[in-house]
N, C-alpha and C positions, 0 to 999 in steps of 0.2 A: 762359119764359126758357129759350134753348140758348145753351149756352156752350161753345168747344172750345179745344184748344192744339194747335198746328201744330208738330213737330219740326223742327230744323234740323241741330244736330250734338251730341254728347256731351249735356249736360244742358241744353239750350238751346231753347226753344219762344218761339213767339209765342200769346199767348192773344188770345181774341175774341168777342164777344157778337152773335149774329146780328141782335138787333133795332137796337142803335145801330150797330153796324158800326164801333166802336172797336178799337183795338187796342193792347198793350202786350207788352213783352220780360219774359221769365220765365226766370230761371236761378238757378244753385245757387253755394253756398260753395266756393271751391278746395279748401277741406279734403275734399270729398267728390266731387270730381271736377267741379266747375262750372267756369265760366268768369268767373263774377263779373259777368254782361252781362244779368241783369234782377232783377227783383223775385222775391223768394221767396214761392212760394205762400203761407206761414204771415204773411209781411209785410202781403201783401192784404188778409187778414182784419181785421188791426191798422187799414190805411187805411180798408178800406170800413166799420169802426166809427166811425173818425173822421169821416169822410163824413157818414156816414148822421146821426149824433145833431148833428152842427155845422151840417146843413141845417136840421133840427128847430128847433135852438136859435135861430140867427139869423133863421130865418123868424120865430118866436113874438117874438122881441125887438124885430123892426121893425114889427110888428103891435103892440106894448105902446108904441111911438114912444119905446124907448131910445136915445139918443144915443152908439151905438156906433161908435167910428172905427177899431178893428182888432178881429179875432176869431182866436184859434187854439184848436184841439181837438189836446191830446196823447194819445195812448194808449200805457201802459205795460202791457205783459204778462208775468208771468212765465210760465217754460215748464218743462215736466217735467224733468227730468234723463236719463230713461230714455226710448227710443223706446216709443210714439211721443211727440215733442216738443209735446203739448198745451198750450193756456194753462192753466193752475194758477190763476191770479188775475189781474185785470185790473184797472187804475185809468184813469179818464177824467179829464181836468184842462181845465175850460173857463176860457181866459184872453182875459178881455173887458176892452179897452181904450178909454176914453171919458170925458166929464164928466160926473158924475153918473148914472153907470148903477146903478140900485137893485139891491142884492142878492137881494132877494125877488123881481124879475122874472126875475132870471138862475136861481135856486132853481126857482121855477114852470117856467122852460121846459125846463131839464134834467130834471126830474121827468116832464114831461107826455111827452118823447121818451124816457125810460126806459119809462113805463108806456103809453104809448099809440101812439106813433108810429114808432118805431125797430127795423123786423124785424130789423136786423143784431145790433142790442143783445138782443132779445128771443130770437133764435137763440142768438147765444154764451153768455146767460145760463144756458141749459141746461147747458150744458159746464163752467163757472168762475165762482165769485163777480164781480160788477162792483161796484166803489165809484167814486164821482166826487168831484170836487174843484173848489172855483170859485175862481178868482184874479180879482180885479179892480182892473186899473191906472187907476188916476184920472190924466188927463192935465189941463193948464192950459188947453190951447186951448178 
């Protein structure tokens, strides 16, 4: 994997990955001289974790034929107060909405993502403890 960040001005960059060609804005908080014009690099780690485990879990739930109508992965990361502001603890919340979604199926999918599939989770687990929470929202439809 090859990635780069191209500088524009101040603390503003465009990040890109050679393989996919996608780009995204990178920026910094005005408190540290940024223009608030893009993702903070540490935010991308949290988004990457949510996306990685989310793709695993929804794929597994679809294979298990679970009636998922909506799905969201929320990542809350506590940060160290001193520099460098690394993650000190991470909570992943899987919010699954549907009619008759089986909790056990969601638990198994989350566990498989954690132990077998999500490379972002495996990498971040070496830096901070990661916990997970499952919320199932039952719908009438």
